[in-house]
C-alpha positions in Angstrom: -7.9 12.4 -95.6 -4.5 13.3 -97.0 -1.3 11.5 -96.0 -0.2 14.6 -94.1 -3.4 14.6 -92.1 -3.1 10.9 -91.3 0.4 11.4 -90.0 -0.7 14.2 -87.8 -3.6 12.2 -86.4 -1.3 9.2 -85.8 1.2 11.5 -84.0 -1.6 12.9 -82.0 -2.9 9.4 -81.0 0.7 8.4 -80.1 1.0 11.4 -77.8 -2.4 10.5 -76.2 -1.3 6.9 -75.7 2.0 8.1 -74.2 0.2 10.4 -71.9 -2.2 7.7 -70.8 0.7 5.3 -70.2 2.5 8.0 -68.2 -0.6 8.7 -66.1 -1.1 4.9 -65.7 2.5 4.5 -64.5 2.1 7.5 -62.2 -1.1 6.0 -60.7 0.7 2.7 -60.3 3.7 4.4 -58.7 1.4 6.5 -56.4 -0.5 3.3 -55.5 2.7 1.6 -54.6 3.9 4.5 -52.6 0.5 4.7 -50.7 0.7 1.0 -50.1 4.3 1.3 -48.8 3.3 4.3 -46.6 0.3 2.4 -45.3 2.6 -0.5 -44.4 5.1 1.8 -42.7 2.2 3.4 -40.8 0.8 0.0 -39.8 4.2 -1.2 -38.7 4.7 2.0 -36.7 1.3 1.7 -35.1 2.0 -1.9 -34.2 5.4 -1.0 -32.8 3.9 1.9 -30.8 1.2 -0.4 -29.5 3.8 -3.0 -28.5 5.9 -0.4 -26.8 2.8 1.0 -25.0 1.9 -2.5 -23.8 5.5 -3.0 -22.7 5.5 0.4 -20.8 2.1 -0.6 -19.2 3.6 -3.9 -18.1 6.7 -2.2 -16.7 4.5 0.5 -15.0 2.4 -2.3 -13.5 5.5 -4.1 -12.2 7.0 -0.9 -10.8 3.7 -0.1 -9.0 4.5 -3.2 -6.8 7.7 -1.5 -5.6 6.4 2.1 -5.2 3.7 3.6 -3.1 0.6 4.3 -5.4 0.9 8.0 -4.8 4.6 8.1 -5.9 3.9 5.8 -8.8 1.2 8.1 -10.1 3.3 11.3 -9.5 6.2 9.9 -11.5 4.3 8.5 -14.4 2.1 11.5 -14.7 5.2 13.8 -14.8 4.2 15.7 -11.7 7.4 14.6 -9.9 10.9 14.3 -11.4 13.2 11.4 -10.6 16.3 13.0 -9.0 18.0 13.8 -5.8 15.6 16.3 -4.3 14.0 16.8 -0.9 12.2 19.5 1.0 10.8 20.3 4.5 7.2 19.5 5.2 5.0 18.8 8.2 3.9 15.1 8.2 2.1 12.7 10.5 4.2 9.5 10.7 3.0 6.0 11.7 5.1 3.1 12.8 3.8 -0.4 13.7 5.2 -3.8 14.4 4.1 -7.3 15.6 4.6 -8.0 19.3 6.9 -10.9 19.9 7.7 -11.5 16.2 11.3 -12.6 17.0 10.0 -15.5 19.2 7.3 -16.3 16.7 9.9 -16.7 13.9 11.6 -19.4 15.9 8.4 -21.4 16.2 7.3 -21.3 12.6 8.9 -22.8 9.5 10.2 -20.3 7.0 7.4 -21.0 4.5 4.7 -20.5 7.2 6.4 -17.3 8.5 6.6 -15.9 4.9 2.9 -16.7 4.3 1.8 -15.2 7.6 3.9 -12.0 7.1 2.7 -11.5 3.5 -1.0 -11.9 4.6 -0.5 -9.5 7.5 1.2 -6.8 5.4 -1.4 -7.1 2.7 -4.2 -6.6 5.2 -2.6 -3.6 6.8 -1.6 -2.1 3.4 -5.2 -2.2 2.1 -6.3 -0.2 5.1 -3.4 2.3 4.6 -4.3 2.9 1.0 -8.0 3.2 1.9 -7.1 6.3 4.1 -4.6 7.7 1.7 -1.4 7.0 3.6 1.9 6.8 1.8 3.5 3.5 2.5 7.2 4.3 3.0 8.6 0.9 3.7 8.3 -2.6 5.2 11.0 -3.5 7.7 10.4 -7.2 8.3 7.2 -7.1 10.4 7.4 -3.3 10.8 5.6 -0.8 8.7 6.3 2.9 8.2 3.5 5.1 6.7 3.2 8.9 6.5 0.5 11.4 5.7 1.1 14.8 4.1 3.2 14.0 1.0 3.2 13.8 -1.9 -0.4 15.0 -1.4 -1.9 16.5 1.7 -5.4 16.8 3.0 -4.3 19.6 5.3 -2.2 19.1 8.4 -5.1 18.4 10.8 -6.9 16.2 8.3 -3.7 14.2 7.7 -3.4 13.5 11.4 -7.1 12.6 11.6 -6.8 10.1 8.8 -3.7 8.6 10.3 -5.4 7.9 13.6 -8.5 6.6 11.9 -6.2 4.2 9.9 -4.5 3.0 13.1 -7.9 2.3 14.8 -9.1 0.3 11.8 -5.8 -1.7 11.7 -6.3 -2.6 15.4 -9.9 -3.5 14.7 -8.9 -5.7 11.8 -6.3 -7.5 14.0 -9.1 -8.1 16.5 -11.3 -9.6 13.8 -8.4 -11.9 12.8 -7.5 -13.1 16.3 -8.9 -16.6 15.7 -7.4 -16.8 12.2 -3.7 -17.0 13.3 -4.1 -20.1 15.4 -6.3 -22.0 12.9 -4.2 -21.1 9.9 -0.6 -21.0 11.3 -0.9 -22.9 14.5 0.1 -19.9 16.7 -0.3 -20.5 20.4 -1.0 -16.8 21.0 -3.0 -14.4 18.9 -1.1 -11.9 16.8 -1.0 -8.3 18.2 0.5 -5.1 17.0 1.7 -1.9 18.6 1.6 1.5 17.1 3.3 4.9 17.4 2.2 8.1 15.8 3.8 11.6 15.7 3.3 14.8 13.8 6.2 17.2 13.0 8.5 18.8 10.4 10.4 16.2 8.3 12.8 16.2 5.4 10.9 14.2 2.7 11.9 13.4 -0.9 14.4 11.3 -2.9 17.5 10.2 -1.1 20.3 8.0 -2.3 22.6 8.0 -5.3 22.3 8.9 -9.0 21.8 5.2 -9.7 19.5 4.2 -6.9 16.9 6.4 -5.1 14.7 5.9 -2.1 11.6 8.1 -1.5 11.3 8.5 2.3 11.0 10.9 5.2 13.7 11.6 7.7 14.2 13.7 10.9 13.5 13.9 14.6 9.7 13.6 14.1 10.2 10.3 12.3 12.4 9.0 15.1 9.9 10.0 17.8 7.1 8.1 16.1 9.4 5.0 16.1 10.2 5.5 19.8 6.5 5.8 20.7 5.8 2.5 18.9 8.5 0.8 21.0 6.8 2.2 24.2 3.3 1.0 23.1 1.7 -2.0 24.9 0.3 -4.9 22.8 -2.8 -3.8 20.8 -2.3 -0.2 21.8 -1.7 3.1 19.9 0.6 5.7 21.4 0.2 9.3 20.1 2.5 12.2 20.6 1.5 15.4 22.3 1.9 17.3 18.9 -0.6 15.0 17.2 -3.1 15.1 20.0 -3.1 18.9 19.9 -4.3 18.7 16.3 -7.1 16.1 16.8 -7.7 16.0 20.5 -11.4 16.9 20.1 -12.1 14.1 17.7 -10.7 11.1 19.6 -10.5 9.9 23.2 -7.2 9.5 25.0 -6.0 8.1 28.3 -4.1 10.2 30.9 -0.8 11.5 29.6 2.4 9.6 30.2 6.0 10.7 30.1 9.2 8.9 29.1 12.8 9.6 28.5 13.6 8.2 25.1 16.8 7.7 23.2 17.9 10.6 21.0 15.8 13.2 22.8 17.1 15.4 25.7 13.6 16.5 26.8 11.1 14.2 28.5 8.5 13.1 25.9 4.8 13.4 26.8 2.5 11.0 25.0 -1.0 9.6 25.1 -2.5 6.1 24.6 -5.7 6.2 22.4 -8.9 4.8 23.8 -10.4 2.3 21.4 -14.1 1.5 21.0 -13.6 -2.2 20.9 -12.0 -4.2 23.7 -9.0 -5.5 21.8 -7.7 -7.3 24.9 -10.5 -9.8 25.0 -10.1 -12.4 27.8 -9.7 -15.7 26.0 -9.5 -18.7 28.3 -8.2 -22.0 26.8 -9.5 -25.1 28.6 -7.6 -28.2 27.5 -7.3 -31.8 28.7 -7.5 -35.4 27.7 -10.2 -35.6 25.0 -11.2 -32.0 25.0 -10.1 -28.5 23.9 -12.2 -25.5 24.5 -11.7 -21.7 24.0 -13.9 -19.4 26.1 -14.2 -15.6 25.4 -15.1 -14.2 28.8 -16.1 -10.8 27.3 -18.7 -12.4 25.1 -19.9 -15.3 27.3 -23.4 -14.6 28.6 -25.1 -16.4 31.6 -27.5 -18.2 29.2 -24.6 -19.4 27.0 -22.8 -20.6 30.1 -25.9 -22.5 31.3 -26.3 -24.1 27.8 -22.7 -25.2 27.9 -23.2 -26.7 31.4 -26.3 -28.6 30.1 -24.3 -30.0 27.2 -21.5 -31.0 29.5 -24.0 -32.7 31.8 -25.6 -34.6 28.9 -22.1 -35.7 27.7 -21.2 -36.8 31.2 -24.2 -39.0 31.4 -23.2 -40.9 28.3 -19.7 -41.7 29.5 
C-alpha cells in the first residue's frame, strides 16, 4: 500500500471515528433529553395528582355545606356559580321541634348541641333518601324543597315530600324513648310539619362574593305558616298540595285559618298517619320505683303479669 493510500485510509478512519463520536454524543444528548422530559412528565403527573387530591378534599369539604344535588350540579358543570334565579313550581317542607326554646333552658349547651346534631342527621338522611333538596337548617328548624335542581314531575315531587314527612314522623316515634335515656328529657321530642306546593323563585341569591342557593316567595311563606299551625307530631298540608296527591294519602277534615301575610283565608288539611304517634305514655313514680306504661301497647295479659310480679314483690317486703 502506497503512502498516499495509507493517508487516505487514515483520513477515512478518522472520519468514521468522528462520525461515531458524533452519533455517540447525539445518543447521549438524546438520552439526557429523554431523561429530563421523563422527569418533567413525572413531576407534572405528581403535581396533577396532588392538585386532584386537593380538589377532591376541597370538594368533600364543600359537600358538607351544600345540598348533594347542588354540589353535584356545580362540580359537574351543569350549573354555573353566579347571581341567577328562575320561576319554578316546588313543594316546600318546613319542620321544627315543639318546645325547643324551653328545652334549651333545661339542657347544658354541650347536650343541646349533641341532641340537635343527632336529630338533624336523622332527618337529613331521610330527606336525601327521598331526593329532597335541603335548603337550610335554622336552629331546630329545617327547610327542604322538591322540584329543583332536579324534578321528578310536579305530582311526584309532592308525593315524595309527603312520604318523607311521614317517615320523619315515624322515625321520631321510634326514637321516643331515646331522648329521655340519652339526654334526660322529661318529655319525648316531637316535631311539627308544614307542606305547600306553588310557584317560587329559586336559584342563587346574594352578592358577587357570597351566594346562597334557596327558594323564595309566597309559596315558601305559606309552608312556614302551616308548620306553625301544626300540632305536635302532626303534618299540615296545603289545599294546593292535597289536590296533587289527594288520592294517594288520607287527610282529616279541612281546616281554615287567617295567617300573617295572606289576605285570603287559608284552607289546609292534617294528614292521617298509619302509626299512632301520640302514644299514651303514663309515668308511675314514687319512693323506690319508676315505671313507664304505654297504654296503647299494654295488653290484658301483660297487665296481669305485671300485677303478679307486684304481688310477689309485695310479699317479700
